[in-house]
Every structure is written in structure tokens, then in C-alpha cells.
mmCIF file of the N, C-alpha and C atoms, coordinates in Angstrom:
data_MODEL
# 
_entry.id   MODEL 
# 
loop_
_atom_site.group_PDB 
_atom_site.id 
_atom_site.type_symbol 
_atom_site.label_atom_id 
_atom_site.label_alt_id 
_atom_site.label_comp_id 
_atom_site.label_asym_id 
_atom_site.label_entity_id 
_atom_site.label_seq_id 
_atom_site.pdbx_PDB_ins_code 
_atom_site.Cartn_x 
_atom_site.Cartn_y 
_atom_site.Cartn_z 
_atom_site.occupancy 
_atom_site.B_iso_or_equiv 
_atom_site.pdbx_formal_charge 
_atom_site.auth_seq_id 
_atom_site.auth_comp_id 
_atom_site.auth_asym_id 
_atom_site.auth_atom_id 
_atom_site.pdbx_PDB_model_num 
ATOM 1   N N  . UNK A 1 1  ? -22.431 71.846 68.057 1.00 0.00 ? 1  UNK A N  1 
ATOM 2   C CA . UNK A 1 1  ? -22.888 70.699 68.802 1.00 0.00 ? 1  UNK A CA 1 
ATOM 3   C C  . UNK A 1 1  ? -22.367 70.798 70.232 1.00 0.00 ? 1  UNK A C  1 
ATOM 4   N N  . UNK A 1 2  ? -23.243 70.614 71.181 1.00 0.00 ? 2  UNK A N  1 
ATOM 5   C CA . UNK A 1 2  ? -22.859 70.626 72.590 1.00 0.00 ? 2  UNK A CA 1 
ATOM 6   C C  . UNK A 1 2  ? -22.519 69.204 73.022 1.00 0.00 ? 2  UNK A C  1 
ATOM 7   N N  . UNK A 1 3  ? -21.382 69.043 73.658 1.00 0.00 ? 3  UNK A N  1 
ATOM 8   C CA . UNK A 1 3  ? -20.930 67.732 74.119 1.00 0.00 ? 3  UNK A CA 1 
ATOM 9   C C  . UNK A 1 3  ? -21.319 67.577 75.581 1.00 0.00 ? 3  UNK A C  1 
ATOM 10  N N  . UNK A 1 4  ? -22.024 66.502 75.889 1.00 0.00 ? 4  UNK A N  1 
ATOM 11  C CA . UNK A 1 4  ? -22.447 66.218 77.260 1.00 0.00 ? 4  UNK A CA 1 
ATOM 12  C C  . UNK A 1 4  ? -21.351 65.408 77.944 1.00 0.00 ? 4  UNK A C  1 
ATOM 13  N N  . UNK A 1 5  ? -20.555 66.065 78.779 1.00 0.00 ? 5  UNK A N  1 
ATOM 14  C CA . UNK A 1 5  ? -19.420 65.379 79.397 1.00 0.00 ? 5  UNK A CA 1 
ATOM 15  C C  . UNK A 1 5  ? -19.832 64.396 80.482 1.00 0.00 ? 5  UNK A C  1 
ATOM 16  N N  . UNK A 1 6  ? -21.115 64.374 80.830 1.00 0.00 ? 6  UNK A N  1 
ATOM 17  C CA . UNK A 1 6  ? -21.559 63.362 81.793 1.00 0.00 ? 6  UNK A CA 1 
ATOM 18  C C  . UNK A 1 6  ? -21.680 61.996 81.117 1.00 0.00 ? 6  UNK A C  1 
ATOM 19  N N  . UNK A 1 7  ? -21.589 61.948 79.781 1.00 0.00 ? 7  UNK A N  1 
ATOM 20  C CA . UNK A 1 7  ? -21.646 60.685 79.036 1.00 0.00 ? 7  UNK A CA 1 
ATOM 21  C C  . UNK A 1 7  ? -20.258 60.160 78.678 1.00 0.00 ? 7  UNK A C  1 
ATOM 22  N N  . UNK A 1 8  ? -19.247 60.521 79.462 1.00 0.00 ? 8  UNK A N  1 
ATOM 23  C CA . UNK A 1 8  ? -17.886 60.062 79.200 1.00 0.00 ? 8  UNK A CA 1 
ATOM 24  C C  . UNK A 1 8  ? -17.806 58.557 79.431 1.00 0.00 ? 8  UNK A C  1 
ATOM 25  N N  . UNK A 1 9  ? -17.257 57.867 78.449 1.00 0.00 ? 9  UNK A N  1 
ATOM 26  C CA . UNK A 1 9  ? -17.082 56.421 78.521 1.00 0.00 ? 9  UNK A CA 1 
ATOM 27  C C  . UNK A 1 9  ? -15.707 56.089 79.093 1.00 0.00 ? 9  UNK A C  1 
ATOM 28  N N  . UNK A 1 10 ? -14.691 56.867 78.685 1.00 0.00 ? 10 UNK A N  1 
ATOM 29  C CA . UNK A 1 10 ? -13.319 56.592 79.115 1.00 0.00 ? 10 UNK A CA 1 
ATOM 30  C C  . UNK A 1 10 ? -12.505 57.880 79.112 1.00 0.00 ? 10 UNK A C  1 
ATOM 31  N N  . UNK A 1 11 ? -11.607 58.006 80.090 1.00 0.00 ? 11 UNK A N  1 
ATOM 32  C CA . UNK A 1 11 ? -10.644 59.104 80.085 1.00 0.00 ? 11 UNK A CA 1 
ATOM 33  C C  . UNK A 1 11 ? -9.317  58.538 79.597 1.00 0.00 ? 11 UNK A C  1 
ATOM 34  N N  . UNK A 1 12 ? -8.712  59.199 78.625 1.00 0.00 ? 12 UNK A N  1 
ATOM 35  C CA . UNK A 1 12 ? -7.460  58.710 78.042 1.00 0.00 ? 12 UNK A CA 1 
ATOM 36  C C  . UNK A 1 12 ? -6.227  59.356 78.648 1.00 0.00 ? 12 UNK A C  1 
ATOM 37  N N  . UNK A 1 13 ? -6.392  60.412 79.415 1.00 0.00 ? 13 UNK A N  1 
ATOM 38  C CA . UNK A 1 13 ? -5.241  61.051 80.042 1.00 0.00 ? 13 UNK A CA 1 
ATOM 39  C C  . UNK A 1 13 ? -4.935  62.411 79.459 1.00 0.00 ? 13 UNK A C  1 
ATOM 40  N N  . UNK A 1 14 ? -3.710  62.854 79.733 1.00 0.00 ? 14 UNK A N  1 
ATOM 41  C CA . UNK A 1 14 ? -3.269  64.180 79.306 1.00 0.00 ? 14 UNK A CA 1 
ATOM 42  C C  . UNK A 1 14 ? -2.112  64.018 78.333 1.00 0.00 ? 14 UNK A C  1 
ATOM 43  N N  . UNK A 1 15 ? -2.170  64.769 77.251 1.00 0.00 ? 15 UNK A N  1 
ATOM 44  C CA . UNK A 1 15 ? -1.159  64.699 76.213 1.00 0.00 ? 15 UNK A CA 1 
ATOM 45  C C  . UNK A 1 15 ? -0.582  66.080 75.961 1.00 0.00 ? 15 UNK A C  1 
ATOM 46  N N  . UNK A 1 16 ? 0.682   66.123 75.532 1.00 0.00 ? 16 UNK A N  1 
ATOM 47  C CA . UNK A 1 16 ? 1.257   67.364 75.046 1.00 0.00 ? 16 UNK A CA 1 
ATOM 48  C C  . UNK A 1 16 ? 0.672   67.580 73.663 1.00 0.00 ? 16 UNK A C  1 
ATOM 49  N N  . UNK A 1 17 ? 0.013   68.680 73.481 1.00 0.00 ? 17 UNK A N  1 
ATOM 50  C CA . UNK A 1 17 ? -0.708  68.934 72.240 1.00 0.00 ? 17 UNK A CA 1 
ATOM 51  C C  . UNK A 1 17 ? 0.239   69.225 71.084 1.00 0.00 ? 17 UNK A C  1 
ATOM 52  N N  . UNK A 1 18 ? -0.012  68.586 69.938 1.00 0.00 ? 18 UNK A N  1 
ATOM 53  C CA . UNK A 1 18 ? 0.745   68.883 68.725 1.00 0.00 ? 18 UNK A CA 1 
ATOM 54  C C  . UNK A 1 18 ? 0.066   69.994 67.931 1.00 0.00 ? 18 UNK A C  1 
ATOM 55  N N  . UNK A 1 19 ? -1.245  70.098 68.064 1.00 0.00 ? 19 UNK A N  1 
ATOM 56  C CA . UNK A 1 19 ? -1.993  71.136 67.361 1.00 0.00 ? 19 UNK A CA 1 
ATOM 57  C C  . UNK A 1 19 ? -1.760  72.504 68.006 1.00 0.00 ? 19 UNK A C  1 
ATOM 58  N N  . UNK A 1 20 ? -1.851  72.557 69.331 1.00 0.00 ? 20 UNK A N  1 
ATOM 59  C CA . UNK A 1 20 ? -1.638  73.793 70.072 1.00 0.00 ? 20 UNK A CA 1 
ATOM 60  C C  . UNK A 1 20 ? -0.277  73.694 70.750 1.00 0.00 ? 20 UNK A C  1 
ATOM 61  N N  . UNK A 1 21 ? 0.760   74.253 70.163 1.00 0.00 ? 21 UNK A N  1 
ATOM 62  C CA . UNK A 1 21 ? 2.131   74.148 70.679 1.00 0.00 ? 21 UNK A CA 1 
ATOM 63  C C  . UNK A 1 21 ? 2.226   74.748 72.078 1.00 0.00 ? 21 UNK A C  1 
ATOM 64  N N  . UNK A 1 22 ? 2.844   73.994 72.995 1.00 0.00 ? 22 UNK A N  1 
ATOM 65  C CA . UNK A 1 22 ? 3.015   74.459 74.364 1.00 0.00 ? 22 UNK A CA 1 
ATOM 66  C C  . UNK A 1 22 ? 1.792   74.260 75.241 1.00 0.00 ? 22 UNK A C  1 
ATOM 67  N N  . UNK A 1 23 ? 0.783   73.580 74.718 1.00 0.00 ? 23 UNK A N  1 
ATOM 68  C CA . UNK A 1 23 ? -0.446  73.334 75.472 1.00 0.00 ? 23 UNK A CA 1 
ATOM 69  C C  . UNK A 1 23 ? -0.568  71.858 75.822 1.00 0.00 ? 23 UNK A C  1 
ATOM 70  N N  . UNK A 1 24 ? -1.434  71.579 76.772 1.00 0.00 ? 24 UNK A N  1 
ATOM 71  C CA . UNK A 1 24 ? -1.732  70.213 77.195 1.00 0.00 ? 24 UNK A CA 1 
ATOM 72  C C  . UNK A 1 24 ? -3.188  69.919 76.849 1.00 0.00 ? 24 UNK A C  1 
ATOM 73  N N  . UNK A 1 25 ? -3.455  68.690 76.449 1.00 0.00 ? 25 UNK A N  1 
ATOM 74  C CA . UNK A 1 25 ? -4.812  68.311 76.063 1.00 0.00 ? 25 UNK A CA 1 
ATOM 75  C C  . UNK A 1 25 ? -5.314  67.190 76.963 1.00 0.00 ? 25 UNK A C  1 
ATOM 76  N N  . UNK A 1 26 ? -6.461  67.412 77.603 1.00 0.00 ? 26 UNK A N  1 
ATOM 77  C CA . UNK A 1 26 ? -7.141  66.368 78.370 1.00 0.00 ? 26 UNK A CA 1 
ATOM 78  C C  . UNK A 1 26 ? -8.045  65.638 77.385 1.00 0.00 ? 26 UNK A C  1 
ATOM 79  N N  . UNK A 1 27 ? -7.835  64.316 77.230 1.00 0.00 ? 27 UNK A N  1 
ATOM 80  C CA . UNK A 1 27 ? -8.567  63.559 76.213 1.00 0.00 ? 27 UNK A CA 1 
ATOM 81  C C  . UNK A 1 27 ? -9.542  62.580 76.839 1.00 0.00 ? 27 UNK A C  1 
ATOM 82  N N  . UNK A 1 28 ? -10.771 62.566 76.302 1.00 0.00 ? 28 UNK A N  1 
ATOM 83  C CA . UNK A 1 28 ? -11.820 61.657 76.778 1.00 0.00 ? 28 UNK A CA 1 
ATOM 84  C C  . UNK A 1 28 ? -12.580 61.087 75.580 1.00 0.00 ? 28 UNK A C  1 
ATOM 85  N N  . UNK A 1 29 ? -13.255 59.958 75.803 1.00 0.00 ? 29 UNK A N  1 
ATOM 86  C CA . UNK A 1 29 ? -14.160 59.367 74.821 1.00 0.00 ? 29 UNK A CA 1 
ATOM 87  C C  . UNK A 1 29 ? -15.576 59.566 75.352 1.00 0.00 ? 29 UNK A C  1 
ATOM 88  N N  . UNK A 1 30 ? -16.443 60.155 74.526 1.00 0.00 ? 30 UNK A N  1 
ATOM 89  C CA . UNK A 1 30 ? -17.809 60.489 74.926 1.00 0.00 ? 30 UNK A CA 1 
ATOM 90  C C  . UNK A 1 30 ? -18.792 59.754 74.013 1.00 0.00 ? 30 UNK A C  1 
ATOM 91  N N  . UNK A 1 31 ? -19.843 59.194 74.601 1.00 0.00 ? 31 UNK A N  1 
ATOM 92  C CA . UNK A 1 31 ? -20.906 58.558 73.809 1.00 0.00 ? 31 UNK A CA 1 
ATOM 93  C C  . UNK A 1 31 ? -21.941 59.626 73.473 1.00 0.00 ? 31 UNK A C  1 
ATOM 94  N N  . UNK A 1 32 ? -22.211 59.762 72.180 1.00 0.00 ? 32 UNK A N  1 
ATOM 95  C CA . UNK A 1 32 ? -23.189 60.739 71.700 1.00 0.00 ? 32 UNK A CA 1 
ATOM 96  C C  . UNK A 1 32 ? -24.170 60.010 70.794 1.00 0.00 ? 32 UNK A C  1 
ATOM 97  N N  . UNK A 1 33 ? -25.290 59.586 71.352 1.00 0.00 ? 33 UNK A N  1 
ATOM 98  C CA . UNK A 1 33 ? -26.262 58.808 70.586 1.00 0.00 ? 33 UNK A CA 1 
ATOM 99  C C  . UNK A 1 33 ? -25.677 57.450 70.241 1.00 0.00 ? 33 UNK A C  1 
ATOM 100 N N  . UNK A 1 34 ? -25.608 57.140 68.945 1.00 0.00 ? 34 UNK A N  1 
ATOM 101 C CA . UNK A 1 34 ? -25.023 55.876 68.476 1.00 0.00 ? 34 UNK A CA 1 
ATOM 102 C C  . UNK A 1 34 ? -23.519 55.998 68.248 1.00 0.00 ? 34 UNK A C  1 
ATOM 103 N N  . UNK A 1 35 ? -22.995 57.207 68.321 1.00 0.00 ? 35 UNK A N  1 
ATOM 104 C CA . UNK A 1 35 ? -21.595 57.459 67.987 1.00 0.00 ? 35 UNK A CA 1 
ATOM 105 C C  . UNK A 1 35 ? -20.731 57.653 69.225 1.00 0.00 ? 35 UNK A C  1 
ATOM 106 N N  . UNK A 1 36 ? -19.433 57.487 69.008 1.00 0.00 ? 36 UNK A N  1 
ATOM 107 C CA . UNK A 1 36 ? -18.445 57.804 70.028 1.00 0.00 ? 36 UNK A CA 1 
ATOM 108 C C  . UNK A 1 36 ? -17.580 58.940 69.499 1.00 0.00 ? 36 UNK A C  1 
ATOM 109 N N  . UNK A 1 37 ? -17.271 59.885 70.373 1.00 0.00 ? 37 UNK A N  1 
ATOM 110 C CA . UNK A 1 37 ? -16.447 61.028 70.002 1.00 0.00 ? 37 UNK A CA 1 
ATOM 111 C C  . UNK A 1 37 ? -15.194 61.051 70.864 1.00 0.00 ? 37 UNK A C  1 
ATOM 112 N N  . UNK A 1 38 ? -14.042 61.296 70.237 1.00 0.00 ? 38 UNK A N  1 
ATOM 113 C CA . UNK A 1 38 ? -12.815 61.537 70.994 1.00 0.00 ? 38 UNK A CA 1 
ATOM 114 C C  . UNK A 1 38 ? -12.686 63.050 71.103 1.00 0.00 ? 38 UNK A C  1 
ATOM 115 N N  . UNK A 1 39 ? -12.649 63.543 72.325 1.00 0.00 ? 39 UNK A N  1 
ATOM 116 C CA . UNK A 1 39 ? -12.631 64.985 72.565 1.00 0.00 ? 39 UNK A CA 1 
ATOM 117 C C  . UNK A 1 39 ? -11.346 65.350 73.297 1.00 0.00 ? 39 UNK A C  1 
ATOM 118 N N  . UNK A 1 40 ? -10.649 66.355 72.787 1.00 0.00 ? 40 UNK A N  1 
ATOM 119 C CA . UNK A 1 40 ? -9.429  66.857 73.426 1.00 0.00 ? 40 UNK A CA 1 
ATOM 120 C C  . UNK A 1 40 ? -9.651  68.311 73.829 1.00 0.00 ? 40 UNK A C  1 
ATOM 121 N N  . UNK A 1 41 ? -9.536  68.555 75.135 1.00 0.00 ? 41 UNK A N  1 
ATOM 122 C CA . UNK A 1 41 ? -9.704  69.900 75.690 1.00 0.00 ? 41 UNK A CA 1 
ATOM 123 C C  . UNK A 1 41 ? -8.323  70.507 75.917 1.00 0.00 ? 41 UNK A C  1 
ATOM 124 N N  . UNK A 1 42 ? -7.967  71.623 75.249 1.00 0.00 ? 42 UNK A N  1 
ATOM 125 C CA . UNK A 1 42 ? -6.636  72.216 75.384 1.00 0.00 ? 42 UNK A CA 1 
ATOM 126 C C  . UNK A 1 42 ? -6.526  73.193 76.567 1.00 0.00 ? 42 UNK A C  1 
ATOM 127 N N  . UNK A 1 43 ? -5.412  73.090 77.283 1.00 0.00 ? 43 UNK A N  1 
ATOM 128 C CA . UNK A 1 43 ? -5.113  73.991 78.406 1.00 0.00 ? 43 UNK A CA 1 
ATOM 129 C C  . UNK A 1 43 ? -3.659  74.421 78.315 1.00 0.00 ? 43 UNK A C  1 
ATOM 130 N N  . UNK A 1 44 ? -3.385  75.664 78.715 1.00 0.00 ? 44 UNK A N  1 
ATOM 131 C CA . UNK A 1 44 ? -2.011  76.153 78.645 1.00 0.00 ? 44 UNK A CA 1 
ATOM 132 C C  . UNK A 1 44 ? -1.182  75.734 79.852 1.00 0.00 ? 44 UNK A C  1 
ATOM 133 N N  . UNK A 1 45 ? -1.811  75.253 80.903 1.00 0.00 ? 45 UNK A N  1 
ATOM 134 C CA . UNK A 1 45 ? -1.113  74.799 82.111 1.00 0.00 ? 45 UNK A CA 1 
ATOM 135 C C  . UNK A 1 45 ? -1.526  73.353 82.383 1.00 0.00 ? 45 UNK A C  1 
ATOM 136 N N  . UNK A 1 46 ? -0.549  72.486 82.641 1.00 0.00 ? 46 UNK A N  1 
ATOM 137 C CA . UNK A 1 46 ? -0.843  71.068 82.871 1.00 0.00 ? 46 UNK A CA 1 
ATOM 138 C C  . UNK A 1 46 ? -1.788  70.875 84.059 1.00 0.00 ? 46 UNK A C  1 
ATOM 139 N N  . UNK A 1 47 ? -1.629  71.687 85.103 1.00 0.00 ? 47 UNK A N  1 
ATOM 140 C CA . UNK A 1 47 ? -2.488  71.566 86.289 1.00 0.00 ? 47 UNK A CA 1 
ATOM 141 C C  . UNK A 1 47 ? -3.958  71.813 85.927 1.00 0.00 ? 47 UNK A C  1 
ATOM 142 N N  . UNK A 1 48 ? -4.218  72.719 84.995 1.00 0.00 ? 48 UNK A N  1 
ATOM 143 C CA . UNK A 1 48 ? -5.596  72.971 84.551 1.00 0.00 ? 48 UNK A CA 1 
ATOM 144 C C  . UNK A 1 48 ? -6.163  71.759 83.816 1.00 0.00 ? 48 UNK A C  1 
ATOM 145 N N  . UNK A 1 49 ? -5.336  71.118 82.991 1.00 0.00 ? 49 UNK A N  1 
ATOM 146 C CA . UNK A 1 49 ? -5.776  69.913 82.279 1.00 0.00 ? 49 UNK A CA 1 
ATOM 147 C C  . UNK A 1 49 ? -6.065  68.789 83.269 1.00 0.00 ? 49 UNK A C  1 
ATOM 148 N N  . UNK A 1 50 ? -5.219  68.640 84.288 1.00 0.00 ? 50 UNK A N  1 
ATOM 149 C CA . UNK A 1 50 ? -5.438  67.615 85.313 1.00 0.00 ? 50 UNK A CA 1 
ATOM 150 C C  . UNK A 1 50 ? -6.712  67.896 86.095 1.00 0.00 ? 50 UNK A C  1 
ATOM 151 N N  . UNK A 1 51 ? -6.963  69.164 86.406 1.00 0.00 ? 51 UNK A N  1 
ATOM 152 C CA . UNK A 1 51 ? -8.176  69.571 87.122 1.00 0.00 ? 51 UNK A CA 1 
ATOM 153 C C  . UNK A 1 51 ? -9.418  69.240 86.289 1.00 0.00 ? 51 UNK A C  1 
ATOM 154 N N  . UNK A 1 52 ? -9.389  69.556 85.003 1.00 0.00 ? 52 UNK A N  1 
ATOM 155 C CA . UNK A 1 52 ? -10.528 69.268 84.122 1.00 0.00 ? 52 UNK A CA 1 
ATOM 156 C C  . UNK A 1 52 ? -10.773 67.768 84.034 1.00 0.00 ? 52 UNK A C  1 
ATOM 157 N N  . UNK A 1 53 ? -9.704  66.985 83.928 1.00 0.00 ? 53 UNK A N  1 
ATOM 158 C CA . UNK A 1 53 ? -9.851  65.531 83.841 1.00 0.00 ? 53 UNK A CA 1 
ATOM 159 C C  . UNK A 1 53 ? -10.451 64.973 85.123 1.00 0.00 ? 53 UNK A C  1 
ATOM 160 N N  . UNK A 1 54 ? -10.049 65.517 86.249 1.00 0.00 ? 54 UNK A N  1 
ATOM 161 C CA . UNK A 1 54 ? -10.608 65.077 87.536 1.00 0.00 ? 54 UNK A CA 1 
ATOM 162 C C  . UNK A 1 54 ? -12.091 65.443 87.635 1.00 0.00 ? 54 UNK A C  1 
ATOM 163 N N  . UNK A 1 55 ? -12.462 66.631 87.171 1.00 0.00 ? 55 UNK A N  1 
ATOM 164 C CA . UNK A 1 55 ? -13.871 67.033 87.174 1.00 0.00 ? 55 UNK A CA 1 
ATOM 165 C C  . UNK A 1 55 ? -14.697 66.124 86.269 1.00 0.00 ? 55 UNK A C  1 
ATOM 166 N N  . UNK A 1 56 ? -14.126 65.719 85.145 1.00 0.00 ? 56 UNK A N  1 
ATOM 167 C CA . UNK A 1 56 ? -14.822 64.805 84.234 1.00 0.00 ? 56 UNK A CA 1 
ATOM 168 C C  . UNK A 1 56 ? -15.012 63.451 84.899 1.00 0.00 ? 56 UNK A C  1 
ATOM 169 N N  . UNK A 1 57 ? -13.984 62.958 85.569 1.00 0.00 ? 57 UNK A N  1 
ATOM 170 C CA . UNK A 1 57 ? -14.077 61.663 86.259 1.00 0.00 ? 57 UNK A CA 1 
ATOM 171 C C  . UNK A 1 57 ? -15.148 61.687 87.346 1.00 0.00 ? 57 UNK A C  1 
ATOM 172 N N  . UNK A 1 58 ? -15.347 62.855 87.966 1.00 0.00 ? 58 UNK A N  1 
ATOM 173 C CA . UNK A 1 58 ? -16.358 62.999 89.017 1.00 0.00 ? 58 UNK A CA 1 
ATOM 174 C C  . UNK A 1 58 ? -17.754 63.233 88.433 1.00 0.00 ? 58 UNK A C  1 
ATOM 175 N N  . UNK A 1 59 ? -17.876 63.187 87.104 1.00 0.00 ? 59 UNK A N  1 
ATOM 176 C CA . UNK A 1 59 ? -19.158 63.357 86.394 1.00 0.00 ? 59 UNK A CA 1 
ATOM 177 C C  . UNK A 1 59 ? -19.802 64.719 86.646 1.00 0.00 ? 59 UNK A C  1 
ATOM 178 N N  . UNK A 1 60 ? -18.980 65.755 86.792 1.00 0.00 ? 60 UNK A N  1 
ATOM 179 C CA . UNK A 1 60 ? -19.516 67.110 86.941 1.00 0.00 ? 60 UNK A CA 1 
ATOM 180 C C  . UNK A 1 60 ? -20.026 67.585 85.581 1.00 0.00 ? 60 UNK A C  1 
ATOM 181 N N  . UNK A 1 61 ? -21.080 68.379 85.601 1.00 0.00 ? 61 UNK A N  1 
ATOM 182 C CA . UNK A 1 61 ? -21.670 68.841 84.340 1.00 0.00 ? 61 UNK A CA 1 
ATOM 183 C C  . UNK A 1 61 ? -20.878 69.996 83.724 1.00 0.00 ? 61 UNK A C  1 
ATOM 184 N N  . UNK A 1 62 ? -20.078 70.681 84.504 1.00 0.00 ? 62 UNK A N  1 
ATOM 185 C CA . UNK A 1 62 ? -19.244 71.779 84.013 1.00 0.00 ? 62 UNK A CA 1 
ATOM 186 C C  . UNK A 1 62 ? -17.793 71.490 84.371 1.00 0.00 ? 62 UNK A C  1 
ATOM 187 N N  . UNK A 1 63 ? -16.885 71.825 83.452 1.00 0.00 ? 63 UNK A N  1 
ATOM 188 C CA . UNK A 1 63 ? -15.462 71.652 83.727 1.00 0.00 ? 63 UNK A CA 1 
ATOM 189 C C  . UNK A 1 63 ? -14.750 72.981 83.541 1.00 0.00 ? 63 UNK A C  1 
ATOM 190 N N  . UNK A 1 64 ? -13.489 73.020 83.959 1.00 0.00 ? 64 UNK A N  1 
ATOM 191 C CA . UNK A 1 64 ? -12.675 74.217 83.782 1.00 0.00 ? 64 UNK A CA 1 
ATOM 192 C C  . UNK A 1 64 ? -12.658 74.587 82.302 1.00 0.00 ? 64 UNK A C  1 
ATOM 193 N N  . UNK A 1 65 ? -12.857 75.846 82.006 1.00 0.00 ? 65 UNK A N  1 
ATOM 194 C CA . UNK A 1 65 ? -12.945 76.321 80.629 1.00 0.00 ? 65 UNK A CA 1 
ATOM 195 C C  . UNK A 1 65 ? -11.605 76.151 79.915 1.00 0.00 ? 65 UNK A C  1 
ATOM 196 N N  . UNK A 1 66 ? -11.614 75.437 78.771 1.00 0.00 ? 66 UNK A N  1 
ATOM 197 C CA . UNK A 1 66 ? -10.368 75.249 78.029 1.00 0.00 ? 66 UNK A CA 1 
ATOM 198 C C  . UNK A 1 66 ? -9.915  76.538 77.345 1.00 0.00 ? 66 UNK A C  1 
ATOM 199 N N  . UNK A 1 67 ? -8.637  76.573 76.939 1.00 0.00 ? 67 UNK A N  1 
ATOM 200 C CA . UNK A 1 67 ? -8.073  77.747 76.285 1.00 0.00 ? 67 UNK A CA 1 
ATOM 201 C C  . UNK A 1 67 ? -8.696  77.980 74.905 1.00 0.00 ? 67 UNK A C  1 
ATOM 202 N N  . UNK A 1 68 ? -9.017  76.899 74.206 1.00 0.00 ? 68 UNK A N  1 
ATOM 203 C CA . UNK A 1 68 ? -9.648  76.959 72.886 1.00 0.00 ? 68 UNK A CA 1 
ATOM 204 C C  . UNK A 1 68 ? -10.832 76.009 72.866 1.00 0.00 ? 68 UNK A C  1 
ATOM 205 N N  . UNK A 1 69 ? -11.590 76.036 71.756 1.00 0.00 ? 69 UNK A N  1 
ATOM 206 C CA . UNK A 1 69 ? -12.666 75.055 71.590 1.00 0.00 ? 69 UNK A CA 1 
ATOM 207 C C  . UNK A 1 69 ? -12.039 73.668 71.514 1.00 0.00 ? 69 UNK A C  1 
ATOM 208 N N  . UNK A 1 70 ? -12.720 72.655 72.048 1.00 0.00 ? 70 UNK A N  1 
ATOM 209 C CA . UNK A 1 70 ? -12.146 71.307 72.011 1.00 0.00 ? 70 UNK A CA 1 
ATOM 210 C C  . UNK A 1 70 ? -12.073 70.742 70.590 1.00 0.00 ? 70 UNK A C  1 
ATOM 211 N N  . UNK A 1 71 ? -11.086 69.879 70.382 1.00 0.00 ? 71 UNK A N  1 
ATOM 212 C CA . UNK A 1 71 ? -10.934 69.166 69.122 1.00 0.00 ? 71 UNK A CA 1 
ATOM 213 C C  . UNK A 1 71 ? -11.743 67.879 69.225 1.00 0.00 ? 71 UNK A C  1 
ATOM 214 N N  . UNK A 1 72 ? -12.621 67.613 68.255 1.00 0.00 ? 72 UNK A N  1 
ATOM 215 C CA . UNK A 1 72 ? -13.528 66.461 68.314 1.00 0.00 ? 72 UNK A CA 1 
ATOM 216 C C  . UNK A 1 72 ? -13.335 65.590 67.078 1.00 0.00 ? 72 UNK A C  1 
ATOM 217 N N  . UNK A 1 73 ? -13.187 64.270 67.301 1.00 0.00 ? 73 UNK A N  1 
ATOM 218 C CA . UNK A 1 73 ? -13.102 63.303 66.206 1.00 0.00 ? 73 UNK A CA 1 
ATOM 219 C C  . UNK A 1 73 ? -14.181 62.249 66.389 1.00 0.00 ? 73 UNK A C  1 
ATOM 220 N N  . UNK A 1 74 ? -14.819 61.867 65.300 1.00 0.00 ? 74 UNK A N  1 
ATOM 221 C CA . UNK A 1 74 ? -15.790 60.777 65.307 1.00 0.00 ? 74 UNK A CA 1 
ATOM 222 C C  . UNK A 1 74 ? -15.023 59.456 65.292 1.00 0.00 ? 74 UNK A C  1 
ATOM 223 N N  . UNK A 1 75 ? -15.427 58.514 66.168 1.00 0.00 ? 75 UNK A N  1 
ATOM 224 C CA . UNK A 1 75 ? -14.743 57.223 66.288 1.00 0.00 ? 75 UNK A CA 1 
ATOM 225 C C  . UNK A 1 75 ? -15.695 56.101 65.877 1.00 0.00 ? 75 UNK A C  1 
ATOM 226 N N  . UNK A 1 76 ? -15.132 55.000 65.356 1.00 0.00 ? 76 UNK A N  1 
ATOM 227 C CA . UNK A 1 76 ? -15.967 53.838 65.048 1.00 0.00 ? 76 UNK A CA 1 
ATOM 228 C C  . UNK A 1 76 ? -16.009 52.905 66.258 1.00 0.00 ? 76 UNK A C  1 
ATOM 229 N N  . UNK A 1 77 ? -16.676 51.775 66.124 1.00 0.00 ? 77 UNK A N  1 
ATOM 230 C CA . UNK A 1 77 ? -16.858 50.858 67.256 1.00 0.00 ? 77 UNK A CA 1 
ATOM 231 C C  . UNK A 1 77 ? -15.551 50.217 67.715 1.00 0.00 ? 77 UNK A C  1 
ATOM 232 N N  . UNK A 1 78 ? -14.538 50.162 66.846 1.00 0.00 ? 78 UNK A N  1 
ATOM 233 C CA . UNK A 1 78 ? -13.242 49.584 67.212 1.00 0.00 ? 78 UNK A CA 1 
ATOM 234 C C  . UNK A 1 78 ? -12.330 50.607 67.884 1.00 0.00 ? 78 UNK A C  1 
ATOM 235 N N  . UNK A 1 79 ? -12.766 51.851 67.928 1.00 0.00 ? 79 UNK A N  1 
ATOM 236 C CA . UNK A 1 79 ? -11.949 52.903 68.515 1.00 0.00 ? 79 UNK A CA 1 
ATOM 237 C C  . UNK A 1 79 ? -11.037 53.587 67.515 1.00 0.00 ? 79 UNK A C  1 
ATOM 238 N N  . UNK A 1 80 ? -11.277 53.349 66.226 1.00 0.00 ? 80 UNK A N  1 
ATOM 239 C CA . UNK A 1 80 ? -10.497 53.983 65.169 1.00 0.00 ? 80 UNK A CA 1 
ATOM 240 C C  . UNK A 1 80 ? -11.167 55.288 64.752 1.00 0.00 ? 80 UNK A C  1 
ATOM 241 N N  . UNK A 1 81 ? -10.358 56.265 64.419 1.00 0.00 ? 81 UNK A N  1 
ATOM 242 C CA . UNK A 1 81 ? -10.877 57.553 63.962 1.00 0.00 ? 81 UNK A CA 1 
ATOM 243 C C  . UNK A 1 81 ? -11.504 57.411 62.580 1.00 0.00 ? 81 UNK A C  1 
ATOM 244 N N  . UNK A 1 82 ? -12.696 57.971 62.409 1.00 0.00 ? 82 UNK A N  1 
ATOM 245 C CA . UNK A 1 82 ? -13.389 57.967 61.119 1.00 0.00 ? 82 UNK A CA 1 
ATOM 246 C C  . UNK A 1 82 ? -13.014 59.245 60.390 1.00 0.00 ? 82 UNK A C  1 
ATOM 247 N N  . UNK A 1 83 ? -12.618 59.117 59.145 1.00 0.00 ? 83 UNK A N  1 
ATOM 248 C CA . UNK A 1 83 ? -12.201 60.306 58.386 1.00 0.00 ? 83 UNK A CA 1 
ATOM 249 C C  . UNK A 1 83 ? -13.361 61.065 57.828 1.00 0.00 ? 83 UNK A C  1 
# 
């Protein structure tokens, strides 16, 4: 599934990744049809994560390439993760 980052609803910031040790994750909420997705883009350098988040805020169609494929979670209308 291709995620359209121009449909970002909210940017949540940058987190120290627990899944990818020593990496930083830029996290955003994206609207995909009727659903909302929480997407975390992993970067090995914090400056790269900040750059990607800034590109997302500017509604650019392409962002800095993450180190790995992004982690995606389906969210409900309250903002809770759906299992």
C-alpha cells in the first residue's frame, strides 16, 4: 500500500524508536479513505527525521528516504490503535 503523505492530518513529532534501536522515528497521522493511519518513518540520524518531518509539514509529495520501511498502524476515530 502506498501512503499519500500529502493527506497528513497531524504530525506527532520525533521519537526514539524502540523497534529500531538507535534510530529516530518521525511520526504522523495520515487519512487514507475512511481510515486513519499512524505512520512512523525510521531514520538513523535525528537531523534526517527532523528534515522529513519538515518536508511533510510543507506538504511535499516526496520526503527523505527512511532507513527502513515505515511502521503503519490502523487507528480508530478516537485515535486508539486497532489491533
